[in-house]
C-alpha positions in Angstrom: -19.1 32.3 60.2 -22.7 32.9 60.9 -23.4 33.3 57.2 -21.9 29.7 57.0 -24.2 28.4 59.6 -27.2 29.7 57.5 -26.2 28.0 54.6 -25.6 24.7 56.5 -29.1 25.1 58.2 -30.9 25.8 54.7 -29.1 22.7 53.3 -30.1 20.4 55.9 -33.6 21.8 55.8 -33.9 21.0 52.0 -32.4 17.7 52.5 -34.7 16.6 55.4 -37.7 17.5 53.1 -36.5 15.8 50.0 -35.1 12.8 51.3 -36.7 10.1 53.4 -35.0 8.6 56.2 -35.0 5.0 54.5 -33.6 6.4 51.1 -30.5 8.1 53.1 -29.9 4.9 55.3 -30.0 2.6 52.2 -27.5 4.9 50.3 -25.3 4.9 53.2 -25.2 1.0 53.5 -24.8 0.6 49.5 -21.9 3.1 49.6 -20.3 1.0 52.6 -21.0 -2.2 50.8 -19.2 -1.1 47.7 -16.5 0.4 49.8 -15.8 -2.9 51.5 -15.8 -4.9 48.2 -13.3 -2.7 46.7 -11.1 -2.8 49.6 -11.2 -6.6 50.0 -10.4 -6.8 46.3 -7.2 -4.5 46.8 -6.2 -6.4 49.7 -6.4 -9.9 48.0 -4.5 -8.4 45.0 -1.8 -7.1 47.2 -1.4 -10.4 49.0 -1.2 -12.3 45.6 1.3 -9.7 44.4 3.4 -10.1 47.4 3.3 -13.9 47.4 4.5 -13.7 43.8 7.4 -11.4 44.7 8.4 -13.8 47.5 8.2 -16.9 45.3 10.4 -15.1 42.6 7.7 -14.0 40.1 6.5 -17.7 39.3 9.3 -18.1 36.8 11.1 -21.6 36.6 14.6 -21.2 37.4 17.2 -23.8 36.1 
């Protein structure tokens, strides 16, 4: 377990020296934005699919 802590510390040290805080925050918000867009599209598609199922698929019945 101590060996894993050493790797984690080294990783965090390297990340803190190579990335500025603005870049990290920007990447987090960008990932959040794209995740939200994808989830919204999936929810809208699911609602449309459910409405078509309820209405009978949009076919005209005689």
